C-alpha positions as CSV (number, residue, x, y, z in Angstrom):
1,M,-31.3,-7.3,-8.7
2,K,-29.3,-4.4,-9.8
3,E,-30.2,-2.5,-6.7
4,K,-29.2,-5.6,-4.5
5,I,-26.0,-5.4,-6.2
6,L,-25.6,-2.0,-5.6
7,N,-26.1,-2.2,-1.9
8,W,-23.9,-5.0,-1.6
9,V,-21.1,-3.2,-3.5
10,G,-21.5,0.2,-1.5
11,T,-19.9,3.3,-1.7
12,D,-16.5,1.7,-0.7
13,G,-16.7,-0.9,-3.0
14,L,-17.5,1.4,-5.9
15,L,-14.4,3.5,-5.0
16,H,-12.2,0.3,-5.2
17,I,-13.6,-0.5,-8.7
18,I,-13.3,3.1,-9.7
19,C,-9.6,3.4,-8.5
20,S,-8.7,0.1,-9.9
21,V,-10.0,0.8,-13.5
22,I,-8.1,4.3,-13.3
23,I,-4.8,2.8,-12.3
24,V,-4.9,-0.1,-15.0
25,S,-6.0,2.6,-17.7
26,V,-3.2,4.8,-16.7
27,L,-0.5,2.3,-16.4
28,N,-1.5,0.5,-19.5
29,V,-0.7,3.8,-21.7
30,L,2.9,3.4,-20.3
31,L,3.3,-0.4,-19.9
32,P,2.0,-3.7,-21.2
33,L,-1.3,-4.6,-20.2
34,W,0.0,-7.7,-17.9
35,A,2.3,-5.3,-16.1
36,A,-0.6,-2.7,-15.5
37,V,-2.9,-5.6,-14.5
38,L,0.0,-7.0,-12.0
39,I,1.0,-3.7,-10.4
40,T,-2.8,-2.8,-9.7
41,A,-3.3,-6.0,-8.2
42,I,-0.5,-5.4,-5.9
43,V,-1.5,-2.0,-5.0
44,G,-5.0,-3.6,-4.2
45,I,-3.6,-6.5,-2.2
46,G,-1.4,-4.2,-0.4
47,K,-4.0,-1.8,0.7
48,E,-5.9,-4.4,2.1
49,F,-3.3,-6.3,3.7
50,I,-0.8,-3.8,4.8
51,W,-2.8,-0.7,5.3
52,D,-6.0,-2.2,6.7
53,K,-5.0,-5.4,8.3
54,W,-1.4,-4.9,9.5
55,L,-1.4,-1.1,10.3
56,K,-5.1,-1.0,11.4
57,R,-5.7,2.0,9.2
58,G,-8.9,0.7,7.9
59,T,-11.2,-2.3,7.9
60,F,-10.0,-5.6,6.2
61,E,-12.6,-6.7,3.7
62,K,-12.4,-9.4,1.1
63,K,-15.3,-7.6,-0.5
64,D,-12.9,-4.7,-1.5
65,L,-10.6,-7.4,-2.8
66,L,-13.5,-8.6,-5.1
67,C,-14.2,-4.8,-6.1
68,D,-10.7,-4.3,-7.0
69,L,-10.7,-7.3,-9.4
70,I,-14.0,-6.1,-11.0
71,G,-12.1,-3.0,-11.5
72,I,-9.2,-4.6,-13.0
73,I,-11.7,-6.8,-15.4
74,I,-13.1,-3.6,-16.3
75,G,-10.0,-1.6,-16.9
76,C,-8.6,-4.3,-19.4
77,I,-12.1,-4.2,-21.5
């Protein structure tokens, strides 16, 4: 089961999770948690929709948005 989840997440998904955790954690030192979560979500959504989808600099994947959400949740703990 664990291996199946890791295969699904992949390296890119793991990077999304790690970056989201770091962003939430760093911003939470300077801002309230709700603001850190909001900014991190905007960064993740912006990366997927603006950078990947509109500018076509990467591949838009819903999985990446889910990994961002997982990272935000872990960062809140």
